[in-house]
DRENPA-3360 file (N, C-alpha, C; in nm, 2 decimals, always signed):
BEGIN
1 = MAVSRPDY = -0.77/+11.11/+5.64/-0.74/+11.01/+5.74/-0.85/+11.01/+5.84 ~ -0.90/+10.89/+5.86/-1.01/+10.87/+5.96/-0.94/+10.82/+6.09 ~ -0.99/+10.88/+6.20/-0.94/+10.84/+6.33/-1.06/+10.78/+6.41 ~ -1.05/+10.65/+6.44/-1.17/+10.58/+6.50/-1.16/+10.57/+6.65 ~ -1.04/+10.60/+6.71/-1.03/+10.59/+6.85/-1.05/+10.72/+6.91 ~ -1.15/+10.73/+7.01/-1.19/+10.86/+7.07/-1.07/+10.93/+7.13 ~ -0.97/+10.85/+7.19/-0.86/+10.91/+7.26/-0.77/+10.99/+7.16 ~ -0.77/+10.95/+7.03/-0.70/+11.02/+6.93/-0.79/+11.12/+6.85;
9 = AFPISGWF = -0.91/+11.08/+6.83/-1.01/+11.16/+6.75/-1.03/+11.30/+6.81 ~ -1.05/+11.30/+6.94/-1.09/+11.43/+7.01/-0.97/+11.53/+7.00 ~ -0.85/+11.50/+7.03/-0.74/+11.60/+7.02/-0.72/+11.64/+6.88 ~ -0.73/+11.54/+6.78/-0.71/+11.58/+6.64/-0.82/+11.67/+6.59 ~ -0.94/+11.64/+6.64/-1.05/+11.73/+6.60/-1.03/+11.87/+6.65 ~ -0.98/+11.88/+6.78/-0.96/+12.01/+6.84/-0.84/+12.08/+6.77 ~ -0.74/+12.01/+6.73/-0.63/+12.07/+6.65/-0.68/+12.13/+6.52 ~ -0.76/+12.05/+6.45/-0.81/+12.09/+6.32/-0.90/+12.21/+6.34;
17 = WSVNDCNG = -0.99/+12.21/+6.44/-1.08/+12.32/+6.46/-1.00/+12.45/+6.49 ~ -0.89/+12.44/+6.57/-0.81/+12.55/+6.60/-0.73/+12.61/+6.48 ~ -0.66/+12.52/+6.41/-0.58/+12.55/+6.30/-0.66/+12.62/+6.19 ~ -0.78/+12.58/+6.17/-0.87/+12.63/+6.06/-0.96/+12.74/+6.11 ~ -0.94/+12.79/+6.23/-1.02/+12.90/+6.29/-1.17/+12.88/+6.27 ~ -1.22/+12.76/+6.30/-1.36/+12.73/+6.28/-1.45/+12.81/+6.37 ~ -1.40/+12.84/+6.50/-1.48/+12.92/+6.58/-1.50/+13.06/+6.52 ~ -1.39/+13.11/+6.46/-1.40/+13.24/+6.40/-1.49/+13.24/+6.28;
25 = KIGDAPRA = -1.51/+13.13/+6.21/-1.59/+13.12/+6.09/-1.74/+13.11/+6.13 ~ -1.77/+13.03/+6.24/-1.91/+13.01/+6.27/-1.97/+13.11/+6.36 ~ -1.89/+13.18/+6.44/-1.94/+13.28/+6.53/-1.99/+13.22/+6.66 ~ -2.04/+13.31/+6.75/-2.09/+13.27/+6.88/-2.23/+13.24/+6.89 ~ -2.31/+13.29/+6.79/-2.46/+13.27/+6.80/-2.51/+13.20/+6.67 ~ -2.61/+13.12/+6.68/-2.67/+13.06/+6.56/-2.73/+13.17/+6.47 ~ -2.71/+13.15/+6.34/-2.76/+13.25/+6.24/-2.87/+13.19/+6.16 ~ -2.97/+13.27/+6.12/-3.08/+13.22/+6.05/-3.05/+13.17/+5.91;
33 = DLKDFREV = -2.94/+13.22/+5.85/-2.91/+13.17/+5.72/-2.81/+13.05/+5.72 ~ -2.75/+13.02/+5.83/-2.66/+12.91/+5.85/-2.55/+12.91/+5.75 ~ -2.52/+13.02/+5.69/-2.41/+13.03/+5.59/-2.28/+12.98/+5.65 ~ -2.25/+13.03/+5.77/-2.12/+13.00/+5.83/-2.11/+12.85/+5.87 ~ -2.23/+12.80/+5.92/-2.23/+12.65/+5.96/-2.21/+12.57/+5.84 ~ -2.26/+12.61/+5.72/-2.25/+12.53/+5.60/-2.10/+12.54/+5.56 ~ -2.03/+12.65/+5.57/-1.89/+12.67/+5.53/-1.80/+12.58/+5.62 ~ -1.83/+12.58/+5.75/-1.75/+12.50/+5.84/-1.77/+12.36/+5.82;
41 = SSRVNSGK = -1.89/+12.31/+5.79/-1.92/+12.17/+5.76/-1.85/+12.13/+5.64 ~ -1.85/+12.22/+5.54/-1.79/+12.19/+5.41/-1.64/+12.17/+5.43 ~ -1.58/+12.26/+5.51/-1.43/+12.26/+5.53/-1.39/+12.13/+5.60 ~ -1.47/+12.09/+5.70/-1.44/+11.97/+5.78/-1.46/+11.85/+5.69 ~ -1.57/+11.85/+5.60/-1.60/+11.73/+5.52/-1.51/+11.72/+5.40 ~ -1.48/+11.83/+5.33/-1.41/+11.82/+5.20/-1.28/+11.89/+5.20 ~ -1.25/+11.97/+5.30/-1.13/+12.05/+5.30/-1.14/+12.18/+5.22 ~ -1.26/+12.21/+5.17/-1.28/+12.34/+5.10/-1.39/+12.41/+5.17;
49 = WNGAINGW = -1.39/+12.54/+5.16/-1.49/+12.62/+5.22/-1.62/+12.62/+5.15 ~ -1.62/+12.57/+5.02/-1.75/+12.56/+4.95/-1.76/+12.43/+4.88 ~ -1.71/+12.32/+4.94/-1.71/+12.19/+4.89/-1.84/+12.11/+4.92 ~ -1.84/+11.99/+4.88/-1.96/+11.90/+4.90/-1.97/+11.86/+5.05 ~ -2.09/+11.84/+5.09/-2.11/+11.80/+5.23/-2.19/+11.67/+5.23 ~ -2.14/+11.57/+5.29/-2.21/+11.44/+5.30/-2.31/+11.45/+5.42 ~ -2.43/+11.40/+5.39/-2.54/+11.39/+5.50/-2.58/+11.53/+5.55 ~ -2.60/+11.62/+5.46/-2.63/+11.76/+5.50/-2.76/+11.77/+5.59;
57 = GDRLARYK = -2.86/+11.70/+5.56/-2.99/+11.70/+5.64/-2.96/+11.64/+5.78 ~ -2.88/+11.54/+5.79/-2.85/+11.48/+5.92/-2.76/+11.58/+6.00 ~ -2.67/+11.65/+5.94/-2.59/+11.75/+6.01/-2.68/+11.86/+6.07 ~ -2.77/+11.90/+5.98/-2.87/+12.01/+6.03/-2.95/+11.96/+6.15 ~ -2.99/+11.83/+6.14/-3.07/+11.78/+6.25/-2.99/+11.77/+6.38 ~ -2.86/+11.73/+6.37/-2.78/+11.72/+6.48/-2.74/+11.86/+6.54 ~ -2.73/+11.96/+6.45/-2.70/+12.10/+6.49/-2.82/+12.15/+6.57 ~ -2.94/+12.12/+6.52/-3.06/+12.16/+6.60/-3.07/+12.09/+6.73;
65 = EALTALNV = -3.04/+11.97/+6.74/-3.04/+11.89/+6.86/-2.94/+11.95/+6.96 ~ -2.82/+11.99/+6.91/-2.71/+12.04/+6.99/-2.76/+12.18/+7.05 ~ -2.82/+12.26/+6.97/-2.87/+12.39/+7.01/-2.97/+12.37/+7.13 ~ -3.06/+12.28/+7.11/-3.16/+12.25/+7.21/-3.10/+12.19/+7.34 ~ -3.01/+12.10/+7.32/-2.94/+12.04/+7.44/-2.86/+12.14/+7.52 ~ -2.81/+12.24/+7.45/-2.73/+12.34/+7.52/-2.81/+12.46/+7.56 ~ -2.94/+12.45/+7.54/-3.03/+12.56/+7.58/-3.00/+12.69/+7.51 ~ -2.96/+12.68/+7.38/-2.94/+12.80/+7.30/-3.07/+12.85/+7.25;
73 = EMSDELRQ = -3.10/+12.98/+7.27/-3.22/+13.04/+7.22/-3.22/+13.04/+7.07 ~ -3.33/+12.99/+7.00/-3.34/+13.00/+6.86/-3.46/+13.09/+6.82 ~ -3.43/+13.17/+6.73/-3.54/+13.25/+6.68/-3.64/+13.16/+6.61 ~ -3.77/+13.21/+6.59/-3.87/+13.14/+6.52/-3.82/+13.11/+6.37 ~ -3.75/+13.22/+6.32/-3.70/+13.20/+6.18/-3.60/+13.09/+6.17 ~ -3.51/+13.09/+6.26/-3.40/+12.98/+6.26/-3.47/+12.84/+6.28 ~ -3.56/+12.83/+6.37/-3.63/+12.70/+6.40/-3.70/+12.66/+6.27 ~ -3.78/+12.75/+6.21/-3.85/+12.71/+6.09/-3.76/+12.68/+5.97;
81 = NLDLAIKQ = -3.65/+12.75/+5.96/-3.56/+12.73/+5.85/-3.49/+12.59/+5.87 ~ -3.45/+12.56/+5.99/-3.39/+12.43/+6.02/-3.49/+12.32/+5.99 ~ -3.61/+12.33/+6.04/-3.71/+12.22/+6.02/-3.73/+12.20/+5.87 ~ -3.74/+12.31/+5.79/-3.76/+12.29/+5.65/-3.64/+12.23/+5.58 ~ -3.52/+12.28/+5.62/-3.40/+12.23/+5.55/-3.37/+12.08/+5.59 ~ -3.40/+12.04/+5.72/-3.39/+11.90/+5.76/-3.48/+11.82/+5.68 ~ -3.61/+11.86/+5.66/-3.70/+11.78/+5.59/-3.66/+11.77/+5.44 ~ -3.62/+11.88/+5.38/-3.58/+11.87/+5.24/-3.45/+11.80/+5.21;
89 = NRGRNLKA = -3.36/+11.79/+5.31/-3.23/+11.74/+5.28/-3.20/+11.61/+5.36 ~ -3.30/+11.55/+5.42/-3.27/+11.42/+5.50/-3.22/+11.32/+5.40 ~ -3.11/+11.26/+5.43/-3.05/+11.15/+5.35/-2.98/+11.20/+5.22 ~ -2.97/+11.33/+5.21/-2.90/+11.38/+5.09/-2.77/+11.44/+5.12 ~ -2.69/+11.45/+5.02/-2.56/+11.52/+5.02/-2.57/+11.65/+4.96 ~ -2.50/+11.75/+5.00/-2.50/+11.88/+4.94/-2.38/+11.90/+4.85 ~ -2.41/+11.93/+4.72/-2.31/+11.93/+4.62/-2.23/+12.06/+4.64 ~ -2.10/+12.06/+4.59/-2.01/+12.17/+4.60/-2.08/+12.29/+4.54;
97 = GAAAFTPR = -2.07/+12.40/+4.61/-2.12/+12.53/+4.56/-2.27/+12.55/+4.58 ~ -2.34/+12.45/+4.62/-2.49/+12.46/+4.64/-2.52/+12.54/+4.76 ~ -2.63/+12.61/+4.75/-2.68/+12.69/+4.87/-2.72/+12.60/+4.98 ~ -2.70/+12.63/+5.10/-2.74/+12.54/+5.21/-2.89/+12.53/+5.22 ~ -2.96/+12.64/+5.21/-3.10/+12.65/+5.20/-3.14/+12.80/+5.19 ~ -3.26/+12.83/+5.14/-3.30/+12.97/+5.13/-3.40/+13.00/+5.24 ~ -3.36/+13.10/+5.32/-3.46/+13.13/+5.43/-3.59/+13.18/+5.37 ~ -3.69/+13.16/+5.44/-3.83/+13.20/+5.39/-3.88/+13.31/+5.49;
% end
């Protein structure tokens, strides 16, 4: 079900996030491997913890923008991994079961 009205979308998103313990899955700090972020994105997108993710590169770019806007410190490894993954996945979907990216 898609909710296009912000006055409904926000509370429904909050309910979904709470019921599915998304905060518990992603943790409090960004991780260099982004495994938890991938799992949460998959759950939100497909309803499965290891399902397909639409627009994976765009999600990564927005994640990086959010970290920057919120003044979250990013390690050099995380920044490099994000930049590489964004470049490799821009405009692509991530298939079910696929690795988000391999840290270098």
